[in-house]
N, C-alpha and C positions, 0 to 999 in steps of 0.2 A: 425615501421611505425606509424605515427600519423594519427588518423581517425577524422572524423566529425560525428555528430549525424546522418546525412543523410546516412552514411554508414551502420548504424544499423537499422534506422527507415526511410527508403526512402520514398519520396513523391509517392503517388499512392497506398501505402499500408495502412492498417488500423493501426493507431497510436494513442496512448494516453499518458497521463502523470500520474504518481503516486507520492505521496509525503510520504517520510519517515520522519515524524514529531516527534521530541523528546521533552519531557518536561525537566525541570531543573534538574531532577534526573536521566535522561537517559532513561526513559521509552518511548516506541513507542506508538503513538496515532493512533487508528483505529476507523473507523465508524462501528456501528452495524447495520445490514441490516434493512431497513424500511419495513413497512407492505406490500408494493407492491411486494416485492421480495418473491419468493417461496423457502422455506427451508424445510428440513425434519421435521416431527413432533418433538417438543421438542428441536429443534436445531436452531442455528442462525449463519450465517457467518459474518465475519468481514474482512475489507480490508482497504487499504490506501485511503485517500482523493484524488480525481482526476477523470479523465474520458477521453473521446475521444476528439481529436482535432477537431475543427470546420474548415470549408473551409477557407483557407487563414490565419489561426492562427498558430503562432509558438509555440514551447513547453513552453516557459516561460509565454507567454500570456495565454495559456491553464491552466497552474498551478495556476496563480493568479485568473482567472475567476472561475475555479472549486472550489477553496477554499472559495471564497466569496459566490458562489451559494449554496454550500453544508453546510458550517458551519458558514456563516455569518461574517467571518472575513478574512482579508488578511493574507498572510504568507511572511516570509523573506526566500529567497532561499539561502542556504549555499553551498559553494564549497565542493567538495569531492575529496579526494586523498586516495587510487586510485579510478579509475572507473572500474566497473566490467561488463563483458559481460556474460549473463546467457542464453545459448541456451536451446531450449526445450529438447534436448538430448545431453548428454556429459557434461564434467566438466565445471565449471565456470573458467574464466581467467581474468587477469588484462589487460586493454587496455589503450592506451594513446589517448586522444582526445584534439582537439584544441579549442572546444567550451568553452565559458565562461558564467556563472560559470560551472565548470566540474560537470556533473551529477554523481550520485552515481552508477547507473547501467542501462544497457539495458536488458530488459527481454522479451524473446520470449515466448508468451503464445499461446498454441494451444487449441482451444475449444474442450472439451471432447466429446466422443461418447454419443449419447442420447440427446445432446443439439441441438437447432435449427441450430447452425452454426458449427456443428461437423467438426473437421479437419481443419477449417480455422485458419489462423495465425493472432495474434494481438500483435503488438510491444508496449511495455510500456517503456518510458523514466522515470527513477526514480530519483528524486532530494531529497537531505537532506533539511530539512526546519524546521523553528520554527514559532509558532503562533505570529501574531502581536497584538492579543487581544483575549479575551475570546470568545468561540463559542456562537452563539445566532441565533435566528430566524430559527431554523432547522425544516424541514418538517418531521413529523413522518412517512410519506409514503416513504420518501427517506432514512432516517436513524433514528433509535430509540434511539441512544445514541452514546457516544464516550467513549472508554475504553483505558486505558494506561497500556501496558504490559511491564514487565521487559525483557531485552534481553534474559535471560534464558527461559522465557515463550515463546518467539517468536521462539527460537531454537527448543523447544520441541513440537511445534504446529503441526508438520506433523506426529507425532507418538501417539497423543492422542487427545481426544475431551473432555476436562474437563468441569465441570459445572462452571457457572459464580461464584458461591459461593466459589468454590475451588480456582479459580484464584485470587479472592479478598483476600482470606486467605493467599495466597502465596506472596502478595505484589502488585497485580494489583490495579488500581484505576478506578472507574466508574465516569467519569467527568460529564456526563449527562445521563439521562434515568433511573435513580433509580426507578421511579414510574411505568415504563412501562415494565421492563424486569424481568421475573421470575428468582430468583437466581438459580433455578434448571435447567435452560436452558443450553445446551451444546453448546460450541462455536468452530468454525473451520475457518481457513483462506482461502482467495482467493486472486488472483492478487498480488499486491504489498506486502501484508502480507506474502504470500508464497515465493516471491522472496527474501525477507530479510533473510530467513532461511539459505541458503547456504552462503550468505555474512557474516552473524554473525558467522557461524561455522568457516569460513576461518579466520576471524578476531581474534576470541578467540583461535584458534589453533596456531596463531602466537605469542601468549603471554604465 
């Protein structure tokens, strides 16, 4: 059965877009949480560029708007084969979609206990993308920098909280934010960054 985006992210539900942006060496680019975000002492979360759809906005429009607003440059959306469905519970699976370009994944996120929106569901449509230009004009309140992680580091991210210095020693790159972020800060993933873990595990297990 061939599906449409609305089968996984229907109108009337909270829906957003996440971007799986890669550099020329295959690293994945993530934003590092800005100063307005609350993180545990000595820790900082990272996630994919993106955000909530606005009223009347489609997924592609949301992707371009969020990129320009967050990192000051547009992106090019890349088609993905296959497309993955990642439910909150249960295994991921490949799905066929008719939408063009094909998204990388549909991710069902449930807000965790203890948060203001605990148990509510948020659907993220994830697209592969690349930058159209260098990041610029970023607000430190929204994001303190951009880090590029290797696929292996992304896969390992749910089982450890490494220090920034360790990630850099392993091959990560800090594209922006060098002067703002303590190298001893421990990093952990949210949203799109977490969704990429089962996808990359499945991809690398096929090779």
